[in-house]
Structure formats: C-alpha cells, structure tokens
Phi, psi and omega in degrees: 000130182297142176305318183296323176292326182290317176307309183303322176292320171306309174302322179290326178295319182288315180301328182291328173282322179292331170311335182271353185280131181258145183310322182291344180277358184283356176268351184295150179288154181231172176288352177275118192290136172082358179250104175293162185308327180294309185294321172306313185290323178294324169302306183303316180293320174303314172305312178306319183290319178302311178293326180290324180289321182296321180295333179259014166097009181243028183287339185291345176276105187293353176295333184286347190255009184291156178289152193235120178305142174258348182045231188256020181224060186299325180294318181293314179301315185296308188293316184295315176297319184294322172304308183299325173299309182307313186292327177295310179302315177294326172297313178295325183285343179288333180295145182303322171235090180305139179286143173291161188251141176266123185233087187302338187269354182243126171057228175275007181093352177093202009283153187245143169311146183304309185301327183284322174303317180296322178298317177301312184286334170300313179299311181307308187298309182293323184290319178291324176298324184285323172306315175300314185288333175289315177301320177282352177088017183223049181289337187300325182289320171302310180301312182295324180293315186290323181288343176282357175240091188302321177298322179293308184289329178298317178299315183299311180302312183298314179291321179295326184287337180267000175291132185299143177237003183288180186297133185083358180268339190230159175102190186307143184075000176245175185285331186229156174269176189297150178304140174253146175280146176226158182296163172291142183094355183293142179295164187293326182292315178296323177299320182298316178303316180295321179299335180265357180096359177275152180265111187294344180265008186304140172217163184304339181287343177265016188295341176276350182280177175299140182222170177284163183296321172198000000 
C-alpha cells in the first residue's frame, strides 16, 4: 500500500476522533504538557497548513506553520485543512521527480524527500489523534481502529522507531520526551507511543505529571 494512501487513512482516523470534540471540551488537559485541547488542535491544523505549503514549495516560510484558531468548530477546521493537505501531497507526488520539502520545525529543516515528509506527518497525525482521544478519555477505540490496519500501524511504528533518541534529541525544548520502557506483549500503537516518550496509560488525572513536549 502506498504511503500517501496510508497517510490519508491516518487523517481520516484522526478526523473521526476530532469530530467528537465539543466546544466546552477545548479546555481539557492533554498528554502534551501545558497544552489544553484547544492549543493541541490549533497546532495540528497549523501543521496541516505548513506541510501543505511545503508540498507546494513554500515550506521554508515559517508564516505557514503558525497555529490556526479553531474557534467553536474544531472538527470543521481539522477536516478542511486535512483535505488541503491531502490535495497538496497528491499534487507533489504526481511529479515525475517530486521536489524535496523544507520543514523548518523538523531537525535542520531539510529539505526532505516527499515520502519521508509524508511519514513524518503520518506519525504526527496518529499521535496527536491519540492525544485528543486520551484527553477525551477514550483512546482505546482509536488504537483498536489503527491496529486493525496492519500496514497503517506498521508505518506508524517504523517512523516512530526512526526518531532520534540520543543526547539532546529528547526532553524540554524538543518534540518528544525520552523513550519509555513498556512490558512485553505491548501492542504496536502503544509501542510507538512509548518510543516517542508518551505514556500509553496517560489519563487526565495524571496531568500534573511529566508529559511529552508536544
């Protein structure tokens, strides 16, 4: 299965979670330390726009990467920006030789090959979908839906396993916390979360504890 198709499936899985968010829930705590649900969703929509701009050759302009207000319609803002991103990736992928993407918020900013950029955003999409589901108290449904699609959860785990984990690559000021140990037999989605420093058992009651950077 092509990576772009898997990315589209990831976006749809995430959108199904965001569809359930009610405006009054935007104040809920999330696994991203210090980020209430509203800020997390505004970040996600901003990332959609940033990656879309990058796919069309304008990623180096940081103005495209700003968080985007979701106001009282988080589901609509998420889906509209996701549709633009899907179209931008498809346009980029249709080229005989897709141009590399500038992603100023990742590592040295690139440029990165298109497939690698799509993989980055697939991971971002599914992990932030889990963040939203965890904030709402119902991550198990998302995890089960993704794990029911072996190519999709396999892609998530592969990208998570490739994220640098050495000194200086994790912790405060970086995108992810230190890798967490998990018991033998842990499912692939939870293993991916642990590789990124997230606690698969996080709940809102733990919101005063350590969390991932974003």
